[in-house]
NUGU-227350 format. One record per atom (N, C-alpha, C): residue number from 0; residue in three letters; atom name; x, y, z. Coordinates in nm, 2 decimals. Layout:
REM residues N
<fido pos="NUM" code="Ala" site="CA" X="X" Y="Y" Z="Z"/>
...
This chain:
REM residues 58
<fido pos="0" code="Met" site="N" X="0.11" Y="-0.18" Z="-0.04"/>
<fido pos="0" code="Met" site="CA" X="0.02" Y="0.01" Z="-0.02"/>
<fido pos="0" code="Met" site="C" X="0.08" Y="0.10" Z="-0.03"/>
<fido pos="1" code="Gly" site="N" X="0.06" Y="0.22" Z="-0.10"/>
<fido pos="1" code="Gly" site="CA" X="0.12" Y="0.33" Z="-0.04"/>
<fido pos="1" code="Gly" site="C" X="0.16" Y="0.42" Z="0.03"/>
<fido pos="2" code="Leu" site="N" X="0.14" Y="0.51" Z="0.05"/>
<fido pos="2" code="Leu" site="CA" X="0.22" Y="0.64" Z="0.21"/>
<fido pos="2" code="Leu" site="C" X="0.08" Y="0.67" Z="0.16"/>
<fido pos="3" code="Asp" site="N" X="0.06" Y="0.70" Z="-0.02"/>
<fido pos="3" code="Asp" site="CA" X="-0.07" Y="0.84" Z="-0.02"/>
<fido pos="3" code="Asp" site="C" X="-0.21" Y="0.78" Z="-0.01"/>
<fido pos="4" code="Asp" site="N" X="-0.14" Y="0.63" Z="-0.06"/>
<fido pos="4" code="Asp" site="CA" X="-0.27" Y="0.61" Z="-0.04"/>
<fido pos="4" code="Asp" site="C" X="-0.36" Y="0.52" Z="0.08"/>
<fido pos="5" code="Lys" site="N" X="-0.25" Y="0.48" Z="0.22"/>
<fido pos="5" code="Lys" site="CA" X="-0.27" Y="0.50" Z="0.36"/>
<fido pos="5" code="Lys" site="C" X="-0.38" Y="0.65" Z="0.46"/>
<fido pos="6" code="Ile" site="N" X="-0.26" Y="0.74" Z="0.42"/>
<fido pos="6" code="Ile" site="CA" X="-0.28" Y="0.88" Z="0.42"/>
<fido pos="6" code="Ile" site="C" X="-0.41" Y="0.93" Z="0.33"/>
<fido pos="7" code="Gly" site="N" X="-0.45" Y="0.86" Z="0.26"/>
<fido pos="7" code="Gly" site="CA" X="-0.57" Y="0.94" Z="0.24"/>
<fido pos="7" code="Gly" site="C" X="-0.66" Y="0.82" Z="0.32"/>
<fido pos="8" code="Asn" site="N" X="-0.64" Y="0.70" Z="0.35"/>
<fido pos="8" code="Asn" site="CA" X="-0.85" Y="0.61" Z="0.39"/>
<fido pos="8" code="Asn" site="C" X="-0.74" Y="0.63" Z="0.49"/>
<fido pos="9" code="Ala" site="N" X="-0.66" Y="0.64" Z="0.59"/>
<fido pos="9" code="Ala" site="CA" X="-0.70" Y="0.75" Z="0.74"/>
<fido pos="9" code="Ala" site="C" X="-0.77" Y="0.87" Z="0.78"/>
<fido pos="10" code="Ala" site="N" X="-0.76" Y="1.00" Z="0.62"/>
<fido pos="10" code="Ala" site="CA" X="-0.82" Y="1.08" Z="0.61"/>
<fido pos="10" code="Ala" site="C" X="-0.97" Y="1.11" Z="0.59"/>
<fido pos="11" code="Asp" site="N" X="-1.06" Y="0.97" Z="0.53"/>
<fido pos="11" code="Asp" site="CA" X="-1.17" Y="0.96" Z="0.54"/>
<fido pos="11" code="Asp" site="C" X="-1.16" Y="0.92" Z="0.60"/>
<fido pos="12" code="Lys" site="N" X="-1.16" Y="0.81" Z="0.76"/>
<fido pos="12" code="Lys" site="CA" X="-1.24" Y="0.75" Z="0.87"/>
<fido pos="12" code="Lys" site="C" X="-1.19" Y="0.86" Z="0.93"/>
<fido pos="13" code="Leu" site="N" X="-1.07" Y="0.94" Z="0.99"/>
<fido pos="13" code="Leu" site="CA" X="-1.08" Y="1.08" Z="1.02"/>
<fido pos="13" code="Leu" site="C" X="-1.21" Y="1.16" Z="1.04"/>
<fido pos="14" code="Gly" site="N" X="-1.22" Y="1.16" Z="0.95"/>
<fido pos="14" code="Gly" site="CA" X="-1.30" Y="1.28" Z="0.83"/>
<fido pos="14" code="Gly" site="C" X="-1.43" Y="1.24" Z="0.86"/>
<fido pos="15" code="Gly" site="N" X="-1.47" Y="1.11" Z="0.91"/>
<fido pos="15" code="Gly" site="CA" X="-1.57" Y="1.06" Z="0.91"/>
<fido pos="15" code="Gly" site="C" X="-1.61" Y="1.06" Z="1.05"/>
<fido pos="16" code="Lys" site="N" X="-1.53" Y="1.01" Z="1.18"/>
<fido pos="16" code="Lys" site="CA" X="-1.58" Y="1.06" Z="1.29"/>
<fido pos="16" code="Lys" site="C" X="-1.62" Y="1.21" Z="1.28"/>
<fido pos="17" code="Gly" site="N" X="-1.49" Y="1.31" Z="1.30"/>
<fido pos="17" code="Gly" site="CA" X="-1.53" Y="1.41" Z="1.31"/>
<fido pos="17" code="Gly" site="C" X="-1.65" Y="1.44" Z="1.28"/>
<fido pos="18" code="Lys" site="N" X="-1.77" Y="1.41" Z="1.13"/>
<fido pos="18" code="Lys" site="CA" X="-1.84" Y="1.35" Z="1.15"/>
<fido pos="18" code="Lys" site="C" X="-1.97" Y="1.39" Z="1.21"/>
<fido pos="19" code="Glu" site="N" X="-1.91" Y="1.26" Z="1.23"/>
<fido pos="19" code="Glu" site="CA" X="-2.02" Y="1.15" Z="1.31"/>
<fido pos="19" code="Glu" site="C" X="-2.08" Y="1.21" Z="1.52"/>
<fido pos="20" code="Ala" site="N" X="-1.92" Y="1.29" Z="1.56"/>
<fido pos="20" code="Ala" site="CA" X="-1.93" Y="1.37" Z="1.70"/>
<fido pos="20" code="Ala" site="C" X="-1.99" Y="1.46" Z="1.64"/>
<fido pos="21" code="Ala" site="N" X="-2.03" Y="1.50" Z="1.59"/>
<fido pos="21" code="Ala" site="CA" X="-2.04" Y="1.66" Z="1.53"/>
<fido pos="21" code="Ala" site="C" X="-2.26" Y="1.64" Z="1.46"/>
<fido pos="22" code="Gly" site="N" X="-2.23" Y="1.54" Z="1.44"/>
<fido pos="22" code="Gly" site="CA" X="-2.36" Y="1.47" Z="1.38"/>
<fido pos="22" code="Gly" site="C" X="-2.47" Y="1.38" Z="1.55"/>
<fido pos="23" code="Asn" site="N" X="-2.38" Y="1.37" Z="1.65"/>
<fido pos="23" code="Asn" site="CA" X="-2.42" Y="1.32" Z="1.78"/>
<fido pos="23" code="Asn" site="C" X="-2.43" Y="1.46" Z="1.85"/>
<fido pos="24" code="Ala" site="N" X="-2.30" Y="1.58" Z="1.86"/>
<fido pos="24" code="Ala" site="CA" X="-2.38" Y="1.68" Z="1.97"/>
<fido pos="24" code="Ala" site="C" X="-2.49" Y="1.77" Z="1.90"/>
<fido pos="25" code="Thr" site="N" X="-2.50" Y="1.75" Z="1.75"/>
<fido pos="25" code="Thr" site="CA" X="-2.61" Y="1.85" Z="1.76"/>
<fido pos="25" code="Thr" site="C" X="-2.76" Y="1.79" Z="1.72"/>
<fido pos="26" code="Gly" site="N" X="-2.76" Y="1.66" Z="1.70"/>
<fido pos="26" code="Gly" site="CA" X="-2.86" Y="1.53" Z="1.70"/>
<fido pos="26" code="Gly" site="C" X="-2.93" Y="1.57" Z="1.55"/>
<fido pos="27" code="Asp" site="N" X="-2.82" Y="1.65" Z="1.46"/>
<fido pos="27" code="Asp" site="CA" X="-2.83" Y="1.59" Z="1.30"/>
<fido pos="27" code="Asp" site="C" X="-2.79" Y="1.43" Z="1.29"/>
<fido pos="28" code="Arg" site="N" X="-2.91" Y="1.43" Z="1.26"/>
<fido pos="28" code="Arg" site="CA" X="-2.87" Y="1.23" Z="1.25"/>
<fido pos="28" code="Arg" site="C" X="-2.80" Y="1.26" Z="1.08"/>
<fido pos="29" code="Asp" site="N" X="-2.84" Y="1.28" Z="0.99"/>
<fido pos="29" code="Asp" site="CA" X="-2.78" Y="1.30" Z="0.85"/>
<fido pos="29" code="Asp" site="C" X="-2.61" Y="1.33" Z="0.83"/>
<fido pos="30" code="Leu" site="N" X="-2.61" Y="1.39" Z="0.97"/>
<fido pos="30" code="Leu" site="CA" X="-2.43" Y="1.43" Z="0.91"/>
<fido pos="30" code="Leu" site="C" X="-2.42" Y="1.31" Z="1.02"/>
<fido pos="31" code="Gln" site="N" X="-2.44" Y="1.23" Z="1.10"/>
<fido pos="31" code="Gln" site="CA" X="-2.42" Y="1.09" Z="1.21"/>
<fido pos="31" code="Gln" site="C" X="-2.39" Y="0.99" Z="1.07"/>
<fido pos="32" code="Ala" site="N" X="-2.49" Y="1.00" Z="0.96"/>
<fido pos="32" code="Ala" site="CA" X="-2.48" Y="0.90" Z="0.91"/>
<fido pos="32" code="Ala" site="C" X="-2.31" Y="0.84" Z="0.81"/>
<fido pos="33" code="Glu" site="N" X="-2.37" Y="1.00" Z="0.74"/>
<fido pos="33" code="Glu" site="CA" X="-2.20" Y="0.99" Z="0.65"/>
<fido pos="33" code="Glu" site="C" X="-2.13" Y="1.05" Z="0.73"/>
<fido pos="34" code="Gly" site="N" X="-2.08" Y="1.06" Z="0.83"/>
<fido pos="34" code="Gly" site="CA" X="-1.98" Y="0.98" Z="0.87"/>
<fido pos="34" code="Gly" site="C" X="-1.93" Y="0.83" Z="0.88"/>
<fido pos="35" code="Gln" site="N" X="-2.10" Y="0.82" Z="0.97"/>
<fido pos="35" code="Gln" site="CA" X="-2.07" Y="0.67" Z="0.99"/>
<fido pos="35" code="Gln" site="C" X="-2.03" Y="0.60" Z="0.78"/>
<fido pos="36" code="Gly" site="N" X="-2.07" Y="0.65" Z="0.74"/>
<fido pos="36" code="Gly" site="CA" X="-2.03" Y="0.58" Z="0.60"/>
<fido pos="36" code="Gly" site="C" X="-1.95" Y="0.65" Z="0.54"/>
<fido pos="37" code="Asp" site="N" X="-1.90" Y="0.76" Z="0.57"/>
<fido pos="37" code="Asp" site="CA" X="-1.71" Y="0.77" Z="0.51"/>
<fido pos="37" code="Asp" site="C" X="-1.62" Y="0.69" Z="0.65"/>
<fido pos="38" code="Gln" site="N" X="-1.64" Y="0.62" Z="0.73"/>
<fido pos="38" code="Gln" site="CA" X="-1.55" Y="0.54" Z="0.82"/>
<fido pos="38" code="Gln" site="C" X="-1.53" Y="0.45" Z="0.77"/>
<fido pos="39" code="Ala" site="N" X="-1.72" Y="0.43" Z="0.66"/>
<fido pos="39" code="Ala" site="CA" X="-1.68" Y="0.25" Z="0.63"/>
<fido pos="39" code="Ala" site="C" X="-1.62" Y="0.26" Z="0.49"/>
<fido pos="40" code="Lys" site="N" X="-1.61" Y="0.31" Z="0.42"/>
<fido pos="40" code="Lys" site="CA" X="-1.55" Y="0.37" Z="0.26"/>
<fido pos="40" code="Lys" site="C" X="-1.42" Y="0.36" Z="0.33"/>
<fido pos="41" code="Gly" site="N" X="-1.32" Y="0.48" Z="0.41"/>
<fido pos="41" code="Gly" site="CA" X="-1.18" Y="0.44" Z="0.52"/>
<fido pos="41" code="Gly" site="C" X="-1.15" Y="0.30" Z="0.48"/>
<fido pos="42" code="Asp" site="N" X="-1.28" Y="0.25" Z="0.53"/>
<fido pos="42" code="Asp" site="CA" X="-1.20" Y="0.07" Z="0.60"/>
<fido pos="42" code="Asp" site="C" X="-1.29" Y="-0.02" Z="0.50"/>
<fido pos="43" code="Val" site="N" X="-1.30" Y="0.01" Z="0.34"/>
<fido pos="43" code="Val" site="CA" X="-1.28" Y="-0.10" Z="0.19"/>
<fido pos="43" code="Val" site="C" X="-1.20" Y="-0.04" Z="0.20"/>
<fido pos="44" code="Lys" site="N" X="-1.21" Y="0.07" Z="0.19"/>
<fido pos="44" code="Lys" site="CA" X="-1.02" Y="0.13" Z="0.10"/>
<fido pos="44" code="Lys" site="C" X="-0.91" Y="0.05" Z="0.11"/>
<fido pos="45" code="Gln" site="N" X="-0.95" Y="0.04" Z="0.30"/>
<fido pos="45" code="Gln" site="CA" X="-0.77" Y="-0.04" Z="0.30"/>
<fido pos="45" code="Gln" site="C" X="-0.78" Y="-0.18" Z="0.23"/>
<fido pos="46" code="Ala" site="N" X="-0.90" Y="-0.17" Z="0.37"/>
<fido pos="46" code="Ala" site="CA" X="-0.89" Y="-0.35" Z="0.27"/>
<fido pos="46" code="Ala" site="C" X="-0.86" Y="-0.37" Z="0.19"/>
<fido pos="47" code="Gly" site="N" X="-0.94" Y="-0.36" Z="0.12"/>
<fido pos="47" code="Gly" site="CA" X="-0.88" Y="-0.36" Z="-0.13"/>
<fido pos="47" code="Gly" site="C" X="-0.72" Y="-0.33" Z="-0.11"/>
<fido pos="48" code="Glu" site="N" X="-0.64" Y="-0.19" Z="-0.09"/>
<fido pos="48" code="Glu" site="CA" X="-0.52" Y="-0.20" Z="-0.06"/>
<fido pos="48" code="Glu" site="C" X="-0.40" Y="-0.34" Z="-0.05"/>
<fido pos="49" code="Lys" site="N" X="-0.46" Y="-0.37" Z="0.12"/>
<fido pos="49" code="Lys" site="CA" X="-0.43" Y="-0.48" Z="0.19"/>
<fido pos="49" code="Lys" site="C" X="-0.41" Y="-0.60" Z="0.12"/>
<fido pos="50" code="Leu" site="N" X="-0.54" Y="-0.61" Z="0.05"/>
<fido pos="50" code="Leu" site="CA" X="-0.59" Y="-0.72" Z="-0.07"/>
<fido pos="50" code="Leu" site="C" X="-0.40" Y="-0.74" Z="-0.16"/>
<fido pos="51" code="Lys" site="N" X="-0.44" Y="-0.62" Z="-0.19"/>
<fido pos="51" code="Lys" site="CA" X="-0.35" Y="-0.63" Z="-0.35"/>
<fido pos="51" code="Lys" site="C" X="-0.21" Y="-0.61" Z="-0.30"/>
<fido pos="52" code="Asp" site="N" X="-0.15" Y="-0.58" Z="-0.16"/>
<fido pos="52" code="Asp" site="CA" X="-0.04" Y="-0.57" Z="-0.11"/>
<fido pos="52" code="Asp" site="C" X="-0.01" Y="-0.76" Z="-0.04"/>
<fido pos="53" code="Ala" site="N" X="-0.09" Y="-0.78" Z="-0.04"/>
<fido pos="53" code="Ala" site="CA" X="-0.07" Y="-0.96" Z="0.02"/>
<fido pos="53" code="Ala" site="C" X="-0.01" Y="-0.98" Z="-0.10"/>
<fido pos="54" code="Phe" site="N" X="-0.01" Y="-0.98" Z="-0.29"/>
<fido pos="54" code="Phe" site="CA" X="-0.10" Y="-1.04" Z="-0.37"/>
<fido pos="54" code="Phe" site="C" X="0.04" Y="-0.99" Z="-0.49"/>
<fido pos="55" code="Lys" site="N" X="0.11" Y="-0.92" Z="-0.45"/>
<fido pos="55" code="Lys" site="CA" X="0.20" Y="-0.82" Z="-0.53"/>
<fido pos="55" code="Lys" site="C" X="0.36" Y="-0.87" Z="-0.44"/>
<fido pos="56" code="Lys" site="N" X="0.31" Y="-0.91" Z="-0.33"/>
<fido pos="56" code="Lys" site="CA" X="0.50" Y="-0.97" Z="-0.19"/>
<fido pos="56" code="Lys" site="C" X="0.48" Y="-1.14" Z="-0.29"/>
<fido pos="57" code="Asp" site="N" X="0.35" Y="-1.21" Z="-0.37"/>
<fido pos="57" code="Asp" site="CA" X="0.34" Y="-1.37" Z="-0.41"/>
<fido pos="57" code="Asp" site="C" X="0.44" Y="-1.33" Z="-0.52"/>
């Protein structure tokens, strides 16, 4: 996994956590759900990169 990919995935997750927290604090369920979605997107991207790395090592 490239460093740029790792940083991007971490940014998705961190931004998602921030949105979720802001949604919780303000009672904005849409923002909360968007934050959870961003976190899930970061997780999926990270899993895909790890899978690519596993095949590159062989």
